[in-house]
N, CA and C atoms as an extended XYZ file, in Angstrom:
543
Properties=species:S:1:pos:R:3:atomname:S:1:resname:S:1:resid:I:1 pbc="F F F"
N       -88.786       -0.586       27.360 N   MET     1
C       -88.847       -1.699       28.292 CA  MET     1
C       -88.953       -1.172       29.730 C   MET     1
N       -89.817       -1.768       30.491 N   LYS     2
C       -90.023       -1.380       31.884 CA  LYS     2
C       -88.811       -1.795       32.707 C   LYS     2
N       -88.301       -0.861       33.486 N   HIS     3
C       -87.156       -1.169       34.344 CA  HIS     3
C       -87.649       -1.503       35.742 C   HIS     3
N       -87.443       -2.728       36.142 N   LEU     4
C       -87.851       -3.164       37.469 CA  LEU     4
C       -86.869       -2.653       38.508 C   LEU     4
N       -87.387       -2.366       39.705 N   VAL     5
C       -86.462       -2.007       40.776 CA  VAL     5
C       -85.673       -3.249       41.143 C   VAL     5
N       -84.480       -3.022       41.600 N   GLU     6
C       -83.548       -4.109       41.859 CA  GLU     6
C       -83.236       -4.236       43.338 C   GLU     6
N       -82.768       -5.421       43.737 N   PRO     7
C       -82.217       -5.540       45.093 CA  PRO     7
C       -80.847       -4.857       45.121 C   PRO     7
N       -80.385       -4.561       46.305 N   ILE     8
C       -78.991       -4.133       46.472 CA  ILE     8
C       -78.218       -5.425       46.676 C   ILE     8
N       -77.436       -5.813       45.668 N   ARG     9
C       -76.813       -7.138       45.644 CA  ARG     9
C       -75.512       -7.223       46.440 C   ARG     9
N       -74.926       -6.090       46.778 N   ASP    10
C       -73.645       -6.064       47.480 CA  ASP    10
C       -73.900       -5.709       48.949 C   ASP    10
N       -73.536       -6.619       49.859 N   LYS    11
C       -73.758       -6.375       51.293 CA  LYS    11
C       -73.007       -5.133       51.777 C   LYS    11
N       -71.873       -4.832       51.155 N   LYS    12
C       -71.130       -3.621       51.547 CA  LYS    12
C       -71.940       -2.371       51.214 C   LYS    12
N       -72.683       -2.424       50.116 N   GLN    13
C       -73.532       -1.279       49.768 CA  GLN    13
C       -74.713       -1.150       50.730 C   GLN    13
N       -75.274       -2.267       51.171 N   ILE    14
C       -76.346       -2.223       52.168 CA  ILE    14
C       -75.818       -1.579       53.445 C   ILE    14
N       -74.622       -1.982       53.852 N   LYS    15
C       -73.994       -1.398       55.042 CA  LYS    15
C       -73.736        0.089       54.834 C   LYS    15
N       -73.307        0.472       53.642 N   ALA    16
C       -73.051        1.883       53.350 CA  ALA    16
C       -74.333        2.704       53.438 C   ALA    16
N       -75.441        2.158       52.938 N   VAL    17
C       -76.736        2.845       53.049 CA  VAL    17
C       -77.094        3.003       54.521 C   VAL    17
N       -76.968        1.931       55.281 N   GLU    18
C       -77.297        1.999       56.709 CA  GLU    18
C       -76.419        3.023       57.435 C   GLU    18
N       -75.121        2.999       57.167 N   ASP    19
C       -74.207        3.940       57.819 CA  ASP    19
C       -74.541        5.386       57.452 C   ASP    19
N       -74.850        5.614       56.183 N   TYR    20
C       -75.218        6.954       55.715 CA  TYR    20
C       -76.490        7.420       56.442 C   TYR    20
N       -77.485        6.540       56.504 N   LEU    21
C       -78.745        6.893       57.163 CA  LEU    21
C       -78.556        7.093       58.667 C   LEU    21
N       -77.647        6.337       59.274 N   ALA    22
C       -77.388        6.479       60.713 CA  ALA    22
C       -76.890        7.891       61.035 C   ALA    22
N       -76.167        8.492       60.094 N   GLN    23
C       -75.663        9.864       60.282 CA  GLN    23
C       -76.769       10.899       60.101 C   GLN    23
N       -77.794       10.550       59.335 N   LYS    24
C       -78.831       11.513       58.942 CA  LYS    24
C       -80.106       11.407       59.769 C   LYS    24
N       -80.578       10.166       60.002 N   SER    25
C       -81.914        9.995       60.572 CA  SER    25
C       -82.074        8.612       61.187 C   SER    25
N       -82.316        8.585       62.489 N   GLN    26
C       -82.559        7.317       63.180 CA  GLN    26
C       -83.810        6.636       62.601 C   GLN    26
N       -84.822        7.440       62.273 N   ARG    27
C       -86.059        6.902       61.693 CA  ARG    27
C       -85.779        6.196       60.370 C   ARG    27
N       -85.058        6.870       59.456 N   ASN    28
C       -84.800        6.290       58.140 CA  ASN    28
C       -83.888        5.076       58.224 C   ASN    28
N       -82.944        5.092       59.155 N   ARG    29
C       -82.086        3.929       59.343 CA  ARG    29
C       -82.923        2.731       59.773 C   ARG    29
N       -83.800        2.930       60.774 N   LEU    30
C       -84.642        1.834       61.241 CA  LEU    30
C       -85.550        1.334       60.122 C   LEU    30
N       -86.142        2.247       59.380 N   LEU    31
C       -87.030        1.861       58.281 CA  LEU    31
C       -86.284        0.985       57.271 C   LEU    31
N       -85.076        1.402       56.892 N   PHE    32
C       -84.270        0.643       55.933 CA  PHE    32
C       -83.879       -0.731       56.490 C   PHE    32
N       -83.396       -0.760       57.724 N   VAL    33
C       -82.964       -2.029       58.323 CA  VAL    33
C       -84.161       -2.971       58.500 C   VAL    33
N       -85.306       -2.429       58.906 N   LEU    34
C       -86.512       -3.241       59.032 CA  LEU    34
C       -86.921       -3.802       57.667 C   LEU    34
N       -86.894       -2.963       56.638 N   GLY    35
C       -87.246       -3.412       55.296 CA  GLY    35
C       -86.326       -4.505       54.782 C   GLY    35
N       -85.034       -4.362       55.056 N   CYS    36
C       -84.052       -5.337       54.562 CA  CYS    36
C       -84.014       -6.620       55.393 C   CYS    36
N       -84.523       -6.580       56.615 N   ASN    37
C       -84.484       -7.759       57.476 CA  ASN    37
C       -85.820       -8.481       57.586 C   ASN    37
N       -86.897       -7.853       57.140 N   SER    38
C       -88.220       -8.457       57.301 CA  SER    38
C       -88.813       -8.979       55.994 C   SER    38
N       -88.454       -8.359       54.885 N   GLY    39
C       -89.080       -8.712       53.616 CA  GLY    39
C       -90.503       -8.197       53.499 C   GLY    39
N       -90.892       -7.275       54.376 N   LEU    40
C       -92.241       -6.713       54.314 CA  LEU    40
C       -92.387       -5.746       53.146 C   LEU    40
N       -93.597       -5.634       52.638 N   GLN    41
C       -93.926       -4.581       51.676 CA  GLN    41
C       -93.829       -3.251       52.421 C   GLN    41
N       -93.464       -2.185       51.733 N   VAL    42
C       -93.332       -0.887       52.389 CA  VAL    42
C       -94.660       -0.427       52.985 C   VAL    42
N       -95.780       -0.763       52.352 N   SER    43
C       -97.088       -0.371       52.894 CA  SER    43
C       -97.325       -1.011       54.265 C   SER    43
N       -96.838       -2.235       54.458 N   ASP    44
C       -96.990       -2.904       55.751 CA  ASP    44
C       -96.051       -2.312       56.799 C   ASP    44
N       -94.853       -1.923       56.393 N   ILE    45
C       -93.918       -1.268       57.314 CA  ILE    45
C       -94.516        0.058       57.793 C   ILE    45
N       -95.042        0.833       56.861 N   LEU    46
C       -95.562        2.155       57.200 CA  LEU    46
C       -96.854        2.087       58.009 C   LEU    46
N       -97.533        0.957       57.998 N   ALA    47
C       -98.770        0.785       58.769 CA  ALA    47
C       -98.500        0.411       60.230 C   ALA    47
N       -97.248        0.108       60.567 N   LEU    48
C       -96.920       -0.292       61.933 CA  LEU    48
C       -97.058        0.882       62.909 C   LEU    48
N       -97.544        0.569       64.093 N   ASP    49
C       -97.596        1.529       65.191 CA  ASP    49
C       -96.556        1.121       66.226 C   ASP    49
N       -96.249        2.028       67.143 N   VAL    50
C       -95.257        1.746       68.185 CA  VAL    50
C       -95.646        0.483       68.959 C   VAL    50
N       -96.937        0.334       69.278 N   LYS    51
C       -97.391       -0.840       70.062 CA  LYS    51
C       -97.150       -2.163       69.342 C   LYS    51
N       -97.000       -2.128       68.022 N   ASP    52
C       -96.762       -3.357       67.256 CA  ASP    52
C       -95.347       -3.903       67.447 C   ASP    52
N       -94.446       -3.067       67.966 N   VAL    53
C       -93.051       -3.492       68.116 CA  VAL    53
C       -92.514       -3.375       69.540 C   VAL    53
N       -93.213       -2.621       70.406 N   ARG    54
C       -92.726       -2.416       71.785 CA  ARG    54
C       -92.828       -3.712       72.586 C   ARG    54
N       -91.685       -4.119       73.178 N   ASN    55
C       -91.608       -5.314       74.031 CA  ASN    55
C       -92.105       -6.579       73.331 C   ASN    55
N       -91.889       -6.660       72.037 N   LYS    56
C       -92.342       -7.822       71.265 CA  LYS    56
C       -91.148       -8.677       70.856 C   LYS    56
N       -91.396       -9.977       70.728 N   THR    57
C       -90.381      -10.875       70.180 CA  THR    57
C       -90.623      -11.095       68.688 C   THR    57
N       -91.897      -10.864       68.265 N   HIS    58
C       -92.304      -11.062       66.871 CA  HIS    58
C       -93.108       -9.861       66.398 C   HIS    58
N       -93.082       -9.626       65.097 N   ILE    59
C       -94.002       -8.678       64.486 CA  ILE    59
C       -95.105       -9.511       63.854 C   ILE    59
N       -96.338       -9.150       64.155 N   GLU    60
C       -97.503       -9.837       63.599 CA  GLU    60
C       -98.391       -8.806       62.924 C   GLU    60
N       -98.845       -9.127       61.710 N   LEU    61
C       -99.718       -8.207       60.987 CA  LEU    61
C      -100.490       -8.955       59.924 C   LEU    61
N      -101.505       -8.316       59.419 N   ASN    62
C      -102.201       -8.814       58.239 CA  ASN    62
C      -101.686       -8.006       57.060 C   ASN    62
N      -101.106       -8.701       56.087 N   GLU    63
C      -100.545       -8.003       54.934 CA  GLU    63
C      -101.647       -7.249       54.193 C   GLU    63
N      -101.362       -5.990       53.864 N   GLN    64
C      -102.356       -5.182       53.172 CA  GLN    64
C      -102.668       -5.726       51.784 C   GLN    64
N      -101.642       -6.191       51.087 N   LYS    65
C      -101.837       -6.640       49.706 CA  LYS    65
C      -102.577       -7.977       49.613 C   LYS    65
N      -102.238       -8.910       50.508 N   THR    66
C      -102.805      -10.265       50.411 CA  THR    66
C      -103.886      -10.537       51.454 C   THR    66
N      -103.908       -9.750       52.528 N   GLY    67
C      -104.830      -10.012       53.626 CA  GLY    67
C      -104.385      -11.168       54.515 C   GLY    67
N      -103.264      -11.795       54.161 N   LYS    68
C      -102.779      -12.946       54.922 CA  LYS    68
C      -102.041      -12.486       56.180 C   LYS    68
N      -102.132      -13.337       57.198 N   CYS    69
C      -101.428      -13.075       58.450 CA  CYS    69
C       -99.937      -13.356       58.252 C   CYS    69
N       -99.112      -12.459       58.747 N   LYS    70
C       -97.661      -12.649       58.676 CA  LYS    70
C       -97.109      -12.475       60.088 C   LYS    70
N       -96.220      -13.377       60.468 N   ARG    71
C       -95.595      -13.332       61.791 CA  ARG    71
C       -94.136      -13.738       61.617 C   ARG    71
N       -93.245      -12.915       62.160 N   PHE    72
C       -91.826      -13.257       62.081 CA  PHE    72
C       -91.092      -12.688       63.290 C   PHE    72
N       -89.992      -13.341       63.704 N   PRO    73
C       -89.239      -12.863       64.866 CA  PRO    73
C       -88.472      -11.576       64.556 C   PRO    73
N       -88.330      -10.755       65.582 N   ILE    74
C       -87.531       -9.532       65.484 CA  ILE    74
C       -86.104       -9.913       65.872 C   ILE    74
N       -85.168       -9.786       64.927 N   ASN    75
C       -83.785      -10.188       65.237 CA  ASN    75
C       -83.136       -9.187       66.210 C   ASN    75
N       -81.983       -9.560       66.759 N   ASP    76
C       -81.324       -8.751       67.789 CA  ASP    76
C       -80.953       -7.352       67.300 C   ASP    76
N       -80.505       -7.262       66.064 N   LYS    77
C       -80.137       -5.959       65.506 CA  LYS    77
C       -81.359       -5.037       65.472 C   LYS    77
N       -82.470       -5.563       64.983 N   LEU    78
C       -83.705       -4.772       64.925 CA  LEU    78
C       -84.211       -4.411       66.315 C   LEU    78
N       -84.137       -5.358       67.265 N   LYS    79
C       -84.598       -5.088       68.634 CA  LYS    79
C       -83.900       -3.861       69.205 C   LYS    79
N       -82.590       -3.798       69.042 N   LYS    80
C       -81.831       -2.675       69.588 CA  LYS    80
C       -82.242       -1.368       68.904 C   LYS    80
N       -82.307       -1.374       67.582 N   LEU    81
C       -82.696       -0.159       66.857 CA  LEU    81
C       -84.114        0.282       67.234 C   LEU    81
N       -85.029       -0.674       67.335 N   ILE    82
C       -86.418       -0.362       67.693 CA  ILE    82
C       -86.478        0.239       69.094 C   ILE    82
N       -85.828       -0.421       70.062 N   ASN    83
C       -85.889        0.062       71.443 CA  ASN    83
C       -85.310        1.463       71.589 C   ASN    83
N       -84.208        1.733       70.914 N   ASP    84
C       -83.627        3.083       70.956 CA  ASP    84
C       -84.578        4.102       70.332 C   ASP    84
N       -85.242        3.700       69.262 N   PHE    85
C       -86.099        4.610       68.496 CA  PHE    85
C       -87.414        4.938       69.209 C   PHE    85
N       -87.970        3.979       69.943 N   ILE    86
C       -89.309        4.186       70.520 CA  ILE    86
C       -89.296        4.531       72.006 C   ILE    86
N       -88.132        4.701       72.613 N   LYS    87
C       -88.082        4.844       74.075 CA  LYS    87
C       -88.935        5.997       74.609 C   LYS    87
N       -89.087        7.087       73.864 N   ASP    88
C       -89.885        8.229       74.325 CA  ASP    88
C       -91.177        8.392       73.536 C   ASP    88
N       -91.670        7.305       72.975 N   ARG    89
C       -92.846        7.382       72.086 CA  ARG    89
C       -94.066        6.749       72.734 C   ARG    89
N       -95.235        7.187       72.287 N   GLU    90
C       -96.511        6.648       72.765 CA  GLU    90
C       -96.886        5.399       71.965 C   GLU    90
N       -97.533        4.450       72.616 N   ASP    91
C       -97.926        3.188       71.981 CA  ASP    91
C       -98.829        3.371       70.767 C   ASP    91
N       -99.734        4.347       70.821 N   ASP    92
C      -100.758        4.462       69.784 CA  ASP    92
C      -100.348        5.326       68.594 C   ASP    92
N       -99.095        5.766       68.559 N   GLU    93
C       -98.687        6.583       67.410 CA  GLU    93
C       -98.011        5.730       66.340 C   GLU    93
N       -98.079        6.201       65.076 N   PRO    94
C       -97.389        5.473       63.999 CA  PRO    94
C       -95.902        5.326       64.313 C   PRO    94
N       -95.339        4.192       63.957 N   LEU    95
C       -93.907        3.966       64.184 CA  LEU    95
C       -93.087        4.958       63.378 C   LEU    95
N       -93.482        5.186       62.131 N   PHE    96
C       -92.706        6.077       61.251 CA  PHE    96
C       -93.515        7.331       60.935 C   PHE    96
N       -93.126        8.428       61.603 N   LEU    97
C       -93.804        9.708       61.426 CA  LEU    97
C       -92.994       10.638       60.529 C   LEU    97
N       -93.717       11.449       59.746 N   SER    98
C       -93.069       12.502       58.961 CA  SER    98
C       -92.723       13.659       59.892 C   SER    98
N       -92.005       14.643       59.375 N   GLN    99
C       -91.656       15.807       60.190 CA  GLN    99
C       -92.902       16.575       60.616 C   GLN    99
N       -93.994       16.430       59.863 N   LYS   100
C       -95.251       17.095       60.218 CA  LYS   100
C       -96.105       16.229       61.147 C   LYS   100
N       -95.510       15.129       61.661 N   ARG   101
C       -96.165       14.234       62.609 CA  ARG   101
C       -97.322       13.440       62.004 C   ARG   101
N       -97.253       13.209       60.682 N   HIS   102
C       -98.208       12.333       60.000 CA  HIS   102
C       -97.502       11.016       59.709 C   HIS   102
N       -98.278        9.979       59.448 N   ARG   103
C       -97.698        8.697       59.053 CA  ARG   103
C       -96.907        8.917       57.767 C   ARG   103
N       -95.673        8.438       57.735 N   LEU   104
C       -94.836        8.537       56.542 CA  LEU   104
C       -95.518        7.821       55.385 C   LEU   104
N       -95.355        8.313       54.150 N   ASP   105
C       -95.959        7.614       53.008 CA  ASP   105
C       -94.879        7.077       52.074 C   ASP   105
N       -95.317        6.193       51.176 N   ARG   106
C       -94.362        5.469       50.320 CA  ARG   106
C       -93.564        6.396       49.412 C   ARG   106
N       -94.138        7.515       48.977 N   SER   107
C       -93.387        8.433       48.103 CA  SER   107
C       -92.236        9.081       48.878 C   SER   107
N       -92.432        9.341       50.167 N   GLN   108
C       -91.352        9.891       50.984 CA  GLN   108
C       -90.235        8.853       51.153 C   GLN   108
N       -90.621        7.599       51.330 N   VAL   109
C       -89.633        6.526       51.467 CA  VAL   109
C       -88.872        6.349       50.151 C   VAL   109
N       -89.593        6.394       49.032 N   TYR   110
C       -88.971        6.274       47.715 CA  TYR   110
C       -87.907        7.367       47.526 C   TYR   110
N       -88.279        8.599       47.819 N   ARG   111
C       -87.322        9.715       47.673 CA  ARG   111
C       -86.114        9.536       48.580 C   ARG   111
N       -86.354        9.167       49.832 N   MET   112
C       -85.263        8.979       50.783 CA  MET   112
C       -84.290        7.908       50.290 C   MET   112
N       -84.831        6.767       49.828 N   LEU   113
C       -83.963        5.684       49.353 CA  LEU   113
C       -83.166        6.103       48.124 C   LEU   113
N       -83.832        6.762       47.186 N   ASN   114
C       -83.139        7.180       45.970 CA  ASN   114
C       -82.076        8.229       46.248 C   ASN   114
N       -82.388        9.202       47.088 N   GLU   115
C       -81.397       10.232       47.429 CA  GLU   115
C       -80.201        9.619       48.146 C   GLU   115
N       -80.468        8.676       49.047 N   THR   116
C       -79.397        8.011       49.791 CA  THR   116
C       -78.502        7.204       48.850 C   THR   116
N       -79.118        6.386       48.011 N   CYS   117
C       -78.337        5.541       47.097 CA  CYS   117
C       -77.541        6.391       46.113 C   CYS   117
N       -78.129        7.461       45.637 N   LYS   118
C       -77.414        8.365       44.725 CA  LYS   118
C       -76.217        8.994       45.447 C   LYS   118
N       -76.426        9.411       46.690 N   ALA   119
C       -75.366       10.068       47.462 CA  ALA   119
C       -74.169        9.146       47.695 C   ALA   119
N       -74.412        7.840       47.819 N   ILE   120
C       -73.293        6.924       48.084 CA  ILE   120
C       -72.845        6.171       46.829 C   ILE   120
N       -73.442        6.504       45.689 N   GLY   121
C       -72.948        5.970       44.425 CA  GLY   121
C       -73.523        4.633       43.989 C   GLY   121
N       -74.699        4.275       44.464 N   ILE   122
C       -75.342        3.045       44.003 CA  ILE   122
C       -76.135        3.382       42.745 C   ILE   122
N       -75.786        2.713       41.648 N   ALA   123
C       -76.380        3.034       40.348 CA  ALA   123
C       -77.590        2.175       40.003 C   ALA   123
N       -77.892        1.172       40.809 N   ALA   124
C       -79.023        0.273       40.520 CA  ALA   124
C       -80.330        1.057       40.515 C   ALA   124
N       -81.339        0.483       39.867 N   ASN   125
C       -82.674        1.076       39.856 CA  ASN   125
C       -83.327        0.765       41.207 C   ASN   125
N       -83.389        1.767       42.082 N   ILE   126
C       -83.826        1.575       43.467 CA  ILE   126
C       -85.239        2.105       43.660 C   ILE   126
N       -86.042        1.347       44.393 N   GLY   127
C       -87.383        1.777       44.773 CA  GLY   127
C       -87.709        1.223       46.142 C   GLY   127
N       -88.939        1.422       46.576 N   THR   128
C       -89.299        0.938       47.914 CA  THR   128
C       -89.224       -0.590       48.002 C   THR   128
N       -89.480       -1.290       46.893 N   HIS   129
C       -89.370       -2.757       46.888 CA  HIS   129
C       -87.923       -3.236       46.966 C   HIS   129
N       -86.950       -2.348       46.773 N   SER   130
C       -85.546       -2.760       46.822 CA  SER   130
C       -85.174       -3.337       48.186 C   SER   130
N       -85.789       -2.829       49.254 N   MET   131
C       -85.487       -3.378       50.589 CA  MET   131
C       -85.956       -4.831       50.667 C   MET   131
N       -87.189       -5.067       50.259 N   ARG   132
C       -87.781       -6.415       50.269 CA  ARG   132
C       -86.997       -7.343       49.339 C   ARG   132
N       -86.677       -6.845       48.149 N   LYS   133
C       -85.926       -7.663       47.193 CA  LYS   133
C       -84.515       -7.952       47.694 C   LYS   133
N       -83.896       -6.992       48.392 N   SER   134
C       -82.553       -7.205       48.952 CA  SER   134
C       -82.593       -8.303       50.008 C   SER   134
N       -83.623       -8.271       50.853 N   MET   135
C       -83.779       -9.331       51.849 CA  MET   135
C       -83.874      -10.676       51.144 C   MET   135
N       -84.740      -10.756       50.137 N   GLY   136
C       -84.926      -12.013       49.420 CA  GLY   136
C       -83.666      -12.483       48.722 C   GLY   136
N       -82.974      -11.551       48.071 N   TYR   137
C       -81.749      -11.879       47.338 CA  TYR   137
C       -80.702      -12.477       48.278 C   TYR   137
N       -80.451      -11.794       49.395 N   HIS   138
C       -79.395      -12.250       50.305 CA  HIS   138
C       -79.831      -13.476       51.116 C   HIS   138
N       -81.115      -13.593       51.406 N   HIS   139
C       -81.633      -14.796       52.065 CA  HIS   139
C       -81.408      -15.997       51.144 C   HIS   139
N       -81.717      -15.831       49.859 N   TYR   140
C       -81.517      -16.911       48.892 CA  TYR   140
C       -80.032      -17.261       48.774 C   TYR   140
N       -79.175      -16.242       48.686 N   LYS   141
C       -77.732      -16.500       48.561 CA  LYS   141
C       -77.199      -17.250       49.782 C   LYS   141
N       -77.735      -16.936       50.969 N   GLN   142
C       -77.263      -17.592       52.188 CA  GLN   142
C       -77.826      -19.000       52.345 C   GLN   142
N       -79.132      -19.181       52.107 N   PHE   143
C       -79.772      -20.456       52.417 CA  PHE   143
C       -80.110      -21.310       51.195 C   PHE   143
N       -80.137      -20.718       49.990 N   LYS   144
C       -80.479      -21.437       48.747 CA  LYS   144
C       -81.809      -22.168       48.872 C   LYS   144
N       -82.763      -21.563       49.596 N   ASP   145
C       -84.049      -22.206       49.849 CA  ASP   145
C       -85.166      -21.363       49.234 C   ASP   145
N       -85.449      -21.616       47.963 N   VAL   146
C       -86.463      -20.831       47.264 CA  VAL   146
C       -87.859      -21.125       47.810 C   VAL   146
N       -88.091      -22.335       48.290 N   ALA   147
C       -89.404      -22.673       48.847 CA  ALA   147
C       -89.690      -21.843       50.107 C   ALA   147
N       -88.691      -21.663       50.949 N   MET   148
C       -88.857      -20.847       52.153 CA  MET   148
C       -89.155      -19.399       51.768 C   MET   148
N       -88.403      -18.867       50.820 N   LEU   149
C       -88.634      -17.484       50.367 CA  LEU   149
C       -90.002      -17.319       49.729 C   LEU   149
N       -90.420      -18.316       48.984 N   GLN   150
C       -91.746      -18.297       48.363 CA  GLN   150
C       -92.813      -18.154       49.449 C   GLN   150
N       -92.634      -18.859       50.567 N   MET   151
C       -93.585      -18.755       51.684 CA  MET   151
C       -93.488      -17.382       52.359 C   MET   151
N       -92.263      -16.902       52.569 N   ILE   152
C       -92.070      -15.596       53.205 CA  ILE   152
C       -92.764      -14.503       52.392 C   ILE   152
N       -92.628      -14.573       51.081 N   PHE   153
C       -93.180      -13.530       50.204 CA  PHE   153
C       -94.618      -13.808       49.759 C   PHE   153
N       -95.148      -14.976       50.114 N   ASN   154
C       -96.490      -15.367       49.675 CA  ASN   154
C       -96.608      -15.371       48.145 C   ASN   154
N       -95.574      -15.866       47.471 N   HIS   155
C       -95.610      -15.992       46.014 CA  HIS   155
C       -96.225      -17.330       45.630 C   HIS   155
N       -96.786      -17.391       44.434 N   SER   156
C       -97.481      -18.615       44.009 CA  SER   156
C       -96.551      -19.653       43.386 C   SER   156
N       -95.322      -19.261       43.018 N   SER   157
C       -94.399      -20.243       42.437 CA  SER   157
C       -92.947      -19.850       42.707 C   SER   157
N       -92.059      -20.859       42.693 N   PRO   158
C       -90.630      -20.569       42.865 CA  PRO   158
C       -90.097      -19.654       41.753 C   PRO   158
N       -90.621      -19.819       40.536 N   GLN   159
C       -90.144      -18.998       39.405 CA  GLN   159
C       -90.429      -17.519       39.661 C   GLN   159
N       -91.599      -17.225       40.212 N   ILE   160
C       -91.945      -15.830       40.530 CA  ILE   160
C       -90.973      -15.281       41.567 C   ILE   160
N       -90.676      -16.069       42.573 N   THR   161
C       -89.758      -15.632       43.633 CA  THR   161
C       -88.368      -15.362       43.069 C   THR   161
N       -87.844      -16.283       42.257 N   LEU   162
C       -86.501      -16.098       41.685 CA  LEU   162
C       -86.447      -14.882       40.768 C   LEU   162
N       -87.492      -14.673       39.990 N   ARG   163
C       -87.545      -13.497       39.126 CA  ARG   163
C       -87.642      -12.222       39.968 C   ARG   163
N       -88.460      -12.253       40.993 N   TYR   164
C       -88.689      -11.098       41.861 CA  TYR   164
C       -87.399      -10.614       42.510 C   TYR   164
N       -86.580      -11.542       43.009 N   ILE   165
C       -85.353      -11.144       43.718 CA  ILE   165
C       -84.155      -10.959       42.788 C   ILE   165
N       -84.367      -11.141       41.494 N   GLY   166
C       -83.306      -10.867       40.535 CA  GLY   166
C       -82.377      -12.029       40.267 C   GLY   166
N       -82.638      -13.181       40.851 N   ILE   167
C       -81.761      -14.345       40.641 CA  ILE   167
C       -81.866      -14.832       39.202 C   ILE   167
N       -83.060      -14.904       38.671 N   SER   168
C       -83.231      -15.389       37.297 CA  SER   168
C       -82.432      -14.546       36.323 C   SER   168
N       -82.533      -13.212       36.449 N   GLN   169
C       -81.800      -12.329       35.539 CA  GLN   169
C       -80.293      -12.479       35.717 C   GLN   169
N       -79.837      -12.612       36.957 N   ASP   170
C       -78.405      -12.833       37.211 CA  ASP   170
C       -77.926      -14.094       36.501 C   ASP   170
N       -78.702      -15.168       36.597 N   GLU   171
C       -78.314      -16.435       35.979 CA  GLU   171
C       -78.319      -16.330       34.454 C   GLU   171
N       -79.301      -15.631       33.905 N   ILE   172
C       -79.352      -15.423       32.448 CA  ILE   172
C       -78.141      -14.613       31.996 C   ILE   172
N       -77.874      -13.511       32.709 N   ASP   173
C       -76.728      -12.669       32.361 CA  ASP   173
C       -75.428      -13.471       32.426 C   ASP   173
N       -75.275      -14.271       33.463 N   ASN   174
C       -74.067      -15.069       33.637 CA  ASN   174
C       -73.925      -16.097       32.513 C   ASN   174
N       -75.038      -16.710       32.090 N   SER   175
C       -74.948      -17.692       31.008 CA  SER   175
C       -74.520      -17.015       29.704 C   SER   175
N       -75.004      -15.797       29.467 N   TYR   176
C       -74.580      -15.048       28.277 CA  TYR   176
C       -73.085      -14.739       28.332 C   TYR   176
N       -72.596      -14.357       29.513 N   ARG   177
C       -71.169      -14.027       29.641 CA  ARG   177
C       -70.293      -15.243       29.373 C   ARG   177
N       -70.799      -16.418       29.725 N   GLN   178
C       -69.992      -17.635       29.573 CA  GLN   178
C       -70.172      -18.307       28.216 C   GLN   178
N       -71.075      -17.790       27.401 N   PHE   179
C       -71.376      -18.392       26.108 CA  PHE   179
C       -70.701      -17.578       24.997 C   PHE   179
N       -70.050      -18.303       24.085 N   GLU   180
C       -69.395      -17.629       22.960 CA  GLU   180
C       -69.361      -18.586       21.777 C   GLU   180
N       -69.641      -18.079       20.596 N   LEU   181
C       -69.533      -18.894       19.375 CA  LEU   181
C       -68.345      -18.437       18.565 C   LEU   181
C-alpha cells in the first residue's frame, strides 16, 4: 500500500520543527514557516525570487502545477522572517539558494524536512507536501471551512481536500476506535 505523506497534526511539533530549524538555518526556518503558512506547493515556494517578497503585502504567482494565479497576504510572522532573511540580498536572486548558490531543489527540501523531523522524534511520514498539508489540516481545524480550503488548494471537490489534509482518514480511524461489537 502506498504511504501518503502526512500533515504534522500537533502544533507543538510544528513549533519544535521551527525552533530546531531556527538553531540550524535561517533559510530552512523561513522555507518551513512559509510552507506551513501559505499552503503553496514546494515547487512554487522554490520558484520565488527575492523581488517577489521584498516590501510586499501579498505574494502573487502563477502556480506551476495548475497555471492559475494565486495571491495571498503575507502574515506578520512571515513578514519579519522574510525581512530579516533578505536584508542583504539582491532582488533578482532566488529566495532560497543552496550552499553552492543555486536555486534549492525539492529533493534538498525533502531531505532537510525528514532529517529535522527524525531529529526531533516525529514519526509521521513526512515529505515536501507535509508543509502544505499541515497548513490545510490546521486551517480546517481552526475554521471548519472546507470550501475555503478547496479554493486555497484549487481542488475540484471538498472530498479531495478532506482526504488530502488527512481529515477523512482521521474520521475513519476515530469511527473504528468508537465502534465495537
